[in-house]
PASEBA-1860 file (N, C-alpha, C; in nm, 3 decimals):
! residues 191
1> MVSYNERC> 7.531/10.315/10.076/7.532/10.443/10.086/7.572/10.482/10.220 ~ 7.670/10.627/10.213/7.728/10.618/10.328/7.663/10.740/10.414 ~ 7.612/10.691/10.526/7.545/10.734/10.645/7.608/10.873/10.668 ~ 7.541/10.998/10.732/7.568/11.119/10.746/7.702/11.082/10.857 ~ 7.646/11.038/10.970/7.801/10.987/11.078/7.927/10.973/11.006 ~ 7.928/10.835/10.902/8.049/10.835/10.814/8.078/10.926/10.764 ~ 8.027/11.013/10.676/8.080/11.109/10.619/8.124/11.250/10.726 ~ 8.082/11.232/10.837/8.126/11.329/10.906/8.304/11.254/10.953
9> FFVFLKEL> 8.292/11.126/10.996/8.398/11.077/11.029/8.525/11.076/10.904 ~ 8.475/11.072/10.802/8.603/11.042/10.674/8.649/11.226/10.652 ~ 8.551/11.277/10.687/8.633/11.422/10.677/8.711/11.480/10.809 ~ 8.678/11.400/10.890/8.757/11.443/11.034/8.898/11.333/11.007 ~ 8.874/11.253/10.954/9.013/11.168/10.923/9.085/11.251/10.786 ~ 9.021/11.285/10.706/9.119/11.375/10.603/9.177/11.490/10.675 ~ 9.099/11.561/10.780/9.134/11.704/10.852/9.257/11.668/10.899 ~ 9.244/11.518/11.017/9.330/11.474/11.066/9.479/11.415/10.994
17> QKAALWKV> 9.481/11.390/10.869/9.615/11.346/10.785/9.674/11.495/10.768 ~ 9.657/11.580/10.781/9.737/11.699/10.770/9.798/11.711/10.893 ~ 9.784/11.673/11.012/9.878/11.720/11.116/10.029/11.604/11.126 ~ 10.108/11.687/11.201/10.253/11.598/11.162/10.222/11.497/11.235 ~ 10.102/11.488/11.367/10.153/11.361/11.393/10.073/11.200/11.322 ~ 10.005/11.273/11.261/9.928/11.144/11.161/10.049/11.142/11.076 ~ 10.116/11.236/11.025/10.211/11.172/10.884/10.293/11.069/10.990 ~ 10.354/11.107/11.081/10.457/10.999/11.186/10.375/10.885/11.191
25> LEYFALGN> 10.275/10.901/11.288/10.199/10.792/11.269/10.176/10.676/11.122 ~ 10.143/10.751/11.034/10.145/10.699/10.876/10.203/10.619/10.853 ~ 10.355/10.697/10.896/10.537/10.646/10.851/10.482/10.505/10.905 ~ 10.481/10.492/11.037/10.499/10.332/11.090/10.391/10.283/11.062 ~ 10.264/10.314/11.039/10.141/10.210/11.024/10.156/10.139/10.884 ~ 10.230/10.223/10.791/10.241/10.145/10.646/10.347/10.065/10.603 ~ 10.431/10.048/10.737/10.521/9.924/10.732/10.667/9.966/10.712 ~ 10.699/10.142/10.729/10.851/10.168/10.713/10.925/10.136/10.800
33> EPIHIKGL> 11.082/10.136/10.793/11.154/10.084/10.846/11.179/10.185/10.987 ~ 11.225/10.124/11.066/11.296/10.210/11.196/11.358/10.336/11.154 ~ 11.367/10.440/11.183/11.430/10.558/11.156/11.499/10.675/11.266 ~ 11.569/10.729/11.249/11.588/10.825/11.367/11.503/10.976/11.311 ~ 11.527/11.085/11.435/11.437/11.189/11.431/11.478/11.272/11.259 ~ 11.586/11.307/11.294/11.617/11.353/11.151/11.569/11.318/11.010 ~ 11.612/11.181/10.980/11.550/11.100/10.885/11.418/11.137/10.885 ~ 11.342/11.077/10.976/11.204/11.097/10.949/11.118/11.233/10.904
41> ARKLGISP> 11.211/11.354/11.006/11.151/11.447/10.980/11.169/11.525/10.819 ~ 11.317/11.467/10.770/11.344/11.492/10.640/11.221/11.418/10.545 ~ 11.219/11.296/10.571/11.102/11.207/10.466/10.957/11.285/10.510 ~ 10.933/11.315/10.573/10.786/11.362/10.603/10.746/11.529/10.547 ~ 10.890/11.583/10.565/10.911/11.743/10.552/10.818/11.829/10.643 ~ 10.886/11.741/10.785/10.837/11.834/10.887/10.969/11.877/10.975 ~ 10.942/11.964/11.089/11.100/11.970/11.143/11.129/11.882/11.235 ~ 11.222/11.901/11.264/11.304/11.799/11.338/11.237/11.813/11.472
49> ASAFKDLK> 11.232/11.900/11.521/11.143/11.953/11.642/11.002/11.886/11.650 ~ 10.918/11.902/11.588/10.829/11.840/11.559/10.790/11.677/11.533 ~ 10.889/11.664/11.472/10.911/11.481/11.459/10.998/11.448/11.605 ~ 11.041/11.494/11.651/11.084/11.470/11.817/10.964/11.469/11.915 ~ 10.923/11.579/11.906/10.764/11.570/12.020/10.665/11.462/11.970 ~ 10.676/11.446/11.854/10.548/11.343/11.857/10.581/11.243/11.835 ~ 10.722/11.204/11.827/10.795/11.072/11.830/10.780/11.010/12.001 ~ 10.807/11.128/12.083/10.823/11.115/12.195/10.645/11.096/12.239
57> ILEKSGFL> 10.559/11.164/12.211/10.408/11.118/12.173/10.409/10.979/12.224 ~ 10.385/10.953/12.092/10.377/10.793/12.043/10.453/10.687/12.099 ~ 10.592/10.720/12.163/10.640/10.634/12.237/10.589/10.616/12.386 ~ 10.568/10.740/12.434/10.461/10.740/12.596/10.358/10.662/12.557 ~ 10.261/10.703/12.485/10.154/10.610/12.438/10.150/10.453/12.424 ~ 10.286/10.413/12.377/10.296/10.267/12.364/10.301/10.226/12.230 ~ 10.307/10.334/12.191/10.286/10.255/12.001/10.424/10.215/11.934 ~ 10.515/10.329/11.983/10.640/10.291/11.937/10.736/10.285/12.000
65> EAQKAGNS> 10.887/10.216/12.043/10.943/10.199/12.097/11.102/10.296/12.061 ~ 11.189/10.348/12.130/11.330/10.400/12.082/11.417/10.321/12.137 ~ 11.551/10.293/12.041/11.648/10.238/12.089/11.763/10.325/12.011 ~ 11.853/10.298/12.129/11.974/10.402/12.119/12.068/10.356/12.021 ~ 12.148/10.400/11.918/12.233/10.360/11.812/12.326/10.474/11.795 ~ 12.416/10.486/11.897/12.544/10.565/11.917/12.452/10.713/11.944 ~ 12.500/10.793/11.903/12.446/10.928/11.975/12.271/10.939/11.930 ~ 12.182/10.866/11.826/12.037/10.871/11.783/11.985/10.762/11.872
73> LIYSSKDL> 11.870/10.815/11.840/11.775/10.677/11.890/11.689/10.660/11.761 ~ 11.662/10.545/11.758/11.604/10.509/11.656/11.470/10.437/11.679 ~ 11.355/10.500/11.604/11.218/10.468/11.640/11.166/10.342/11.553 ~ 11.094/10.278/11.677/11.029/10.174/11.526/10.875/10.132/11.623 ~ 10.798/10.066/11.532/10.655/10.072/11.587/10.624/9.949/11.680 ~ 10.574/9.894/11.769/10.540/9.816/11.845/10.410/9.728/11.795 ~ 10.457/9.614/11.777/10.316/9.545/11.719/10.197/9.518/11.799 ~ 10.181/9.612/11.869/10.031/9.604/11.974/9.921/9.542/11.915
81> PLFLEFKR> 9.810/9.511/11.976/9.656/9.494/11.917/9.639/9.609/11.869 ~ 9.586/9.718/11.925/9.542/9.865/11.918/9.634/9.925/11.752 ~ 9.761/9.869/11.827/9.880/9.974/11.679/9.815/9.867/11.505 ~ 9.760/9.735/11.559/9.784/9.661/11.413/9.629/9.673/11.360 ~ 9.546/9.753/11.451/9.414/9.769/11.388/9.377/9.914/11.373 ~ 9.492/9.985/11.419/9.544/10.120/11.322/9.565/10.133/11.190 ~ 9.702/10.024/11.188/9.760/10.004/11.071/9.651/9.950/10.963 ~ 9.551/9.900/10.978/9.470/9.833/10.879/9.364/9.933/10.846
89> LVFLLYAM> 9.325/10.034/10.940/9.249/10.127/10.896/9.328/10.257/10.820 ~ 9.469/10.280/10.846/9.566/10.377/10.757/9.577/10.317/10.650 ~ 9.588/10.198/10.594/9.609/10.076/10.493/9.471/10.139/10.426 ~ 9.347/10.124/10.481/9.219/10.122/10.394/9.248/10.274/10.359 ~ 9.201/10.387/10.450/9.186/10.523/10.393/9.315/10.521/10.322 ~ 9.417/10.513/10.300/9.514/10.519/10.173/9.473/10.437/10.054 ~ 9.431/10.343/10.054/9.405/10.234/9.973/9.241/10.276/9.893 ~ 9.150/10.302/9.980/9.033/10.330/9.902/9.024/10.413/9.758
97> PFFEKFLK> 9.052/10.505/9.745/9.056/10.578/9.626/9.124/10.480/9.509 ~ 9.225/10.402/9.523/9.262/10.280/9.414/9.163/10.193/9.412 ~ 9.092/10.168/9.503/9.026/10.028/9.505/8.883/10.066/9.416 ~ 8.830/10.234/9.456/8.731/10.285/9.390/8.730/10.281/9.221 ~ 8.871/10.339/9.211/8.927/10.328/9.070/8.877/10.211/9.004 ~ 8.977/10.100/9.035/8.941/9.966/9.009/8.799/9.931/8.979 ~ 8.734/9.920/9.074/8.594/9.901/9.065/8.516/10.007/8.944 ~ 8.535/10.160/8.926/8.485/10.186/8.813/8.562/10.116/8.676
105> QNHEVLGL> 8.673/10.109/8.701/8.715/10.049/8.566/8.689/9.903/8.528 ~ 8.603/9.833/8.650/8.584/9.677/8.600/8.433/9.683/8.663 ~ 8.329/9.716/8.616/8.219/9.713/8.612/8.153/9.548/8.667 ~ 8.243/9.483/8.598/8.169/9.339/8.612/8.252/9.280/8.767 ~ 8.336/9.336/8.819/8.367/9.288/8.943/8.237/9.287/9.035 ~ 8.219/9.154/9.105/8.104/9.137/9.215/8.153/9.160/9.351 ~ 8.298/9.114/9.369/8.362/9.147/9.524/8.509/9.180/9.518 ~ 8.562/9.230/9.627/8.689/9.281/9.645/8.697/9.257/9.785
113> AVFGSIAS> 8.797/9.197/9.823/8.841/9.198/9.957/9.013/9.207/9.973 ~ 9.064/9.249/10.071/9.194/9.238/10.117/9.198/9.124/10.236 ~ 9.291/9.031/10.216/9.348/8.952/10.263/9.504/8.953/10.340 ~ 9.532/8.866/10.418/9.681/8.845/10.451/9.717/8.921/10.546 ~ 9.869/8.947/10.578/9.907/9.042/10.647/9.834/9.186/10.646 ~ 9.817/9.226/10.543/9.737/9.379/10.517/9.596/9.338/10.639 ~ 9.548/9.262/10.608/9.421/9.231/10.670/9.430/9.188/10.835 ~ 9.541/9.168/10.825/9.563/9.102/11.010/9.629/9.216/11.072
121> GSFDKNSD> 9.669/9.300/11.016/9.770/9.449/11.022/9.920/9.433/11.095 ~ 9.954/9.286/11.026/10.082/9.236/11.051/10.184/9.265/10.926 ~ 10.156/9.356/10.850/10.215/9.360/10.745/10.370/9.461/10.747 ~ 10.445/9.451/10.677/10.604/9.563/10.680/10.574/9.586/10.544 ~ 10.717/9.653/10.512/10.752/9.697/10.392/10.772/9.586/10.247 ~ 10.782/9.442/10.303/10.810/9.345/10.233/10.741/9.252/10.226 ~ 10.579/9.285/10.276/10.453/9.213/10.247/10.411/9.252/10.093 ~ 10.293/9.140/10.097/10.219/9.241/9.939/10.097/9.285/9.984
129> IDLLVLSP> 10.037/9.303/9.870/9.857/9.329/9.927/9.774/9.223/9.851 ~ 9.728/9.176/9.926/9.666/9.017/9.880/9.544/9.036/9.851 ~ 9.496/9.029/9.738/9.343/9.094/9.698/9.267/8.953/9.655 ~ 9.142/8.992/9.697/9.064/8.842/9.617/8.942/8.926/9.563 ~ 8.952/8.915/9.408/8.835/8.901/9.332/8.744/8.841/9.318 ~ 8.624/8.886/9.299/8.553/8.816/9.244/8.445/8.855/9.115 ~ 8.480/8.788/9.040/8.443/8.809/8.904/8.397/8.758/8.765 ~ 8.299/8.723/8.672/8.282/8.611/8.586/8.359/8.669/8.468
137> EKALRFQA> 8.442/8.774/8.446/8.549/8.816/8.365/8.709/8.810/8.446 ~ 8.801/8.735/8.367/8.949/8.708/8.431/9.035/8.814/8.398 ~ 8.996/8.865/8.266/9.065/8.959/8.213/9.057/9.114/8.250 ~ 9.072/9.140/8.383/9.042/9.280/8.414/9.154/9.373/8.433 ~ 9.122/9.531/8.415/9.215/9.607/8.422/9.292/9.637/8.575 ~ 9.412/9.575/8.594/9.442/9.629/8.739/9.511/9.727/8.750 ~ 9.519/9.839/8.675/9.645/9.929/8.666/9.575/10.001/8.795 ~ 9.483/10.047/8.850/9.482/10.134/8.959/9.527/10.037/9.114
145> LEELGLRI> 9.561/9.912/9.126/9.593/9.848/9.207/9.727/9.853/9.194 ~ 9.767/9.827/9.066/9.932/9.859/9.050/10.015/9.985/9.099 ~ 9.915/10.116/9.104/9.952/10.226/9.117/9.974/10.231/9.272 ~ 9.838/10.147/9.362/9.863/10.173/9.467/9.978/10.081/9.525 ~ 10.002/9.973/9.457/10.169/9.899/9.539/10.268/10.002/9.478 ~ 10.261/10.052/9.392/10.364/10.155/9.396/10.394/10.260/9.436 ~ 10.253/10.340/9.517/10.273/10.399/9.574/10.309/10.397/9.755 ~ 10.261/10.295/9.743/10.319/10.241/9.910/10.451/10.154/9.898
153> GMEAKPIV> 10.504/10.116/9.808/10.643/9.997/9.803/10.560/9.883/9.852 ~ 10.426/9.846/9.783/10.415/9.702/9.789/10.381/9.649/9.667 ~ 10.405/9.475/9.671/10.325/9.453/9.549/10.204/9.410/9.537 ~ 10.128/9.502/9.466/9.984/9.396/9.446/9.957/9.283/9.400 ~ 9.870/9.154/9.440/9.907/9.071/9.424/9.738/9.006/9.396 ~ 9.651/9.063/9.304/9.526/9.013/9.295/9.486/8.850/9.244 ~ 9.384/8.804/9.336/9.377/8.665/9.265/9.245/8.650/9.242 ~ 9.216/8.674/9.104/9.047/8.645/9.045/9.002/8.491/9.026
161> FSIGEWRK> 8.865/8.462/9.112/8.799/8.379/9.079/8.617/8.416/9.020 ~ 8.581/8.332/8.972/8.451/8.328/8.929/8.355/8.302/9.054 ~ 8.221/8.347/9.068/8.192/8.324/9.199/8.119/8.163/9.199 ~ 8.105/8.114/9.070/8.108/7.951/9.091/8.260/7.873/9.129 ~ 8.329/7.946/9.112/8.482/7.889/9.176/8.489/7.912/9.294 ~ 8.454/7.993/9.352/8.479/8.071/9.479/8.419/7.975/9.556 ~ 8.274/7.978/9.538/8.156/7.886/9.617/8.181/7.731/9.638 ~ 8.232/7.686/9.523/8.283/7.540/9.530/8.422/7.528/9.622
169> LAKDKKPF> 8.547/7.614/9.621/8.598/7.619/9.726/8.557/7.620/9.846 ~ 8.498/7.741/9.914/8.443/7.748/10.011/8.370/7.641/10.036 ~ 8.276/7.574/9.974/8.163/7.464/10.031/8.272/7.336/10.031 ~ 8.404/7.319/9.973/8.526/7.215/10.011/8.593/7.280/10.118 ~ 8.599/7.399/10.177/8.621/7.414/10.298/8.775/7.387/10.277 ~ 8.832/7.453/10.138/8.996/7.428/10.151/9.015/7.541/10.260 ~ 9.165/7.508/10.323/9.233/7.574/10.400/9.286/7.724/10.360 ~ 9.311/7.752/10.248/9.353/7.867/10.184/9.184/7.961/10.187
177> VESILQNK> 9.041/7.897/10.121/8.931/8.014/10.160/8.903/8.040/10.361 ~ 8.933/7.924/10.393/8.907/7.989/10.512/8.973/8.051/10.607 ~ 9.107/8.036/10.552/9.191/8.125/10.585/9.168/8.300/10.559 ~ 9.115/8.317/10.436/9.039/8.404/10.404/8.947/8.448/10.466 ~ 8.870/8.399/10.450/8.746/8.417/10.548/8.737/8.462/10.657 ~ 8.833/8.374/10.759/8.869/8.426/10.905/8.904/8.574/10.903 ~ 8.979/8.590/10.814/9.075/8.708/10.810/9.090/8.746/10.674 ~ 8.984/8.882/10.678/8.978/8.963/10.529/8.917/9.069/10.583
185> IAVSGEF> 8.921/9.171/10.477/8.862/9.302/10.474/8.793/9.342/10.352 ~ 8.618/9.317/10.355/8.565/9.312/10.245/8.531/9.469/10.201 ~ 8.598/9.495/10.057/8.595/9.614/10.038/8.443/9.639/9.997 ~ 8.405/9.549/9.903/8.312/9.535/9.807/8.222/9.397/9.778 ~ 8.092/9.380/9.798/8.027/9.280/9.780/8.062/9.198/9.928 ~ 8.010/9.058/9.915/7.979/8.951/9.987/8.053/8.826/9.982 ~ 8.116/8.785/10.051/8.230/8.654/10.051/8.196/8.566/10.159
END
């Protein structure tokens, strides 16, 4: 059950998502390519002046860096620990409605976790959305996860294990399982 404080936090984040600065941060957090001011303004539907102001704020904050290319400045994100955490947060905010839809369509799912580059925050546009699904049923409806992948331009790659299979792999301390256990975001269930 979501607490009152958690509800307030999510309401705050939803309001924040309407701001131009959030849109600029979200663009870079979702692993998009370096871009110049006018290109970013066009892509996000904001004014070039607003894009310039927000890019400068983020550059001074250390989240972005600018490189001169001809007469333009090209902005890209810096993989600072704080920005990697922010990328994880933005991904989860974006992905949660799709995860909730997936879980509603598949009541038999006992656990869902994100792992790999998404979980570490080091993802880019060439990354996959690595997902661990624990379910007694292997034939699941993955449309919601496919929609998420299409929406952000990354392929969703769910791996399905039964509880028994997962426990055996964990007991045998397989390197694949160890890497997931050390670097995962549990969306639902326990691992």
